C-alpha positions in Angstrom: 0.2 0.2 -0.3 1.1 3.8 -0.9 2.4 5.0 2.2 4.9 8.5 0.7 6.3 10.1 -1.8 9.6 12.7 -1.3 11.0 15.0 -3.5 14.2 13.3 -4.1 15.5 16.7 -6.4 14.4 20.5 -7.2 13.9 20.4 -10.5 17.3 21.8 -13.1 15.5 20.8 -16.3 12.4 21.3 -18.7 10.3 18.9 -20.1 10.5 20.0 -24.3 7.1 19.3 -24.7 5.7 21.3 -22.3 7.9 23.7 -21.5 7.7 23.0 -17.4 10.1 21.8 -14.7 10.7 18.0 -14.3 10.5 17.6 -10.7 12.2 14.2 -9.0 9.6 12.0 -6.5 10.3 9.0 -5.0 7.0 6.9 -4.4 7.3 4.9 -1.0 4.7 1.3 -1.2 4.7 -1.5 1.4 6.8 -3.7 -1.3 8.7 -1.3 -3.0 10.0 1.8 -3.6 10.5 4.4 -7.2 11.3 7.1 -9.0 9.3 8.8 -11.0 9.6 12.1 -12.5 6.6 14.9 -13.0 6.5 17.7 -15.4 4.8 20.4 -13.7 5.8 24.4 -12.8 5.5 24.0 -9.1 6.2 20.8 -6.7 3.1 18.6 -6.6 1.3 19.4 -8.9 1.3 16.1 -10.3 2.0 13.4 -8.6 -1.2 12.2 -7.8 -0.9 11.0 -12.3 2.4 9.4 -11.0 1.2 7.6 -8.5 -1.6 6.4 -11.0 1.0 5.9 -13.5 3.1 3.7 -10.7 0.2 1.8 -9.5 -1.2 1.3 -12.9 1.7 0.0 -14.0 2.4 -2.1 -11.9 -1.5 -3.7 -12.2 -1.9 -2.7 -8.4 -5.0 -1.2 -7.0 -5.3 1.8 -8.1 -8.2 3.9 -6.0 -7.3 2.4 -2.5 -3.6 3.9 -3.5 -4.7 7.4 -4.6 -7.1 7.5 -1.8 -3.9 6.9 0.7 -1.9 9.5 -2.0 -5.2 12.0 -1.6 -5.1 12.5 2.6 -0.7 12.7 2.7 -1.1 15.3 -0.2 -3.8 17.2 2.0 -2.1 16.5 5.0 1.4 17.8 4.1 0.3 20.8 2.2 -2.8 21.6 4.7 -5.6 21.5 2.5 -9.5 20.4 3.2 -9.3 16.6 1.3 -12.6 18.0 -0.6 -10.3 21.5 -1.5 -7.8 18.5 -2.5 -10.3 16.1 -4.5 -12.8 19.0 -6.4 -9.3 21.3 -7.7 -7.7 17.2 -8.7 -10.7 16.3 -10.2 -10.5 19.5 -12.5 -7.2 20.3 -13.7 -6.0 16.6 -14.0 -8.5 13.6 -16.1 -6.5 10.7 -14.8 -8.0 12.2 -11.6 -11.3 12.3 -12.7 -11.8 8.9 -14.4 -11.0 7.5 -10.5 -13.5 9.6 -9.1 -16.6 7.1 -8.5 -14.3 4.7 -6.9 -13.2 7.5 -4.6 -16.0 8.5 -4.2 -17.3 5.2 -2.9 -14.3 5.2 -0.1 -14.1 8.4 1.1 -18.3 8.0 1.6 -16.7 5.3 4.0 -14.3 7.6 6.1 
């Protein structure tokens, strides 16, 4: 299960396609750790999509790990969980694809 992520390097390069900075993170799971590179204007903006990609690639459950990641992002930045979900749903289509499942889990919280 997802535990956390951490920034491992400040951006020192730009994505050639988007012109955005490349942020480097370590996704920490109870079973693995993986380094991901995420384009974005500011830190943490694309991290949830990178988490989705990581779990999809490994054929692991996405929704439960994504919710843990949303809780982690919200706590780390002092955001309300609802605000975090609305923000990512609006700007990141991969999150929007999982929103119905996320809503089902959040009812239980």
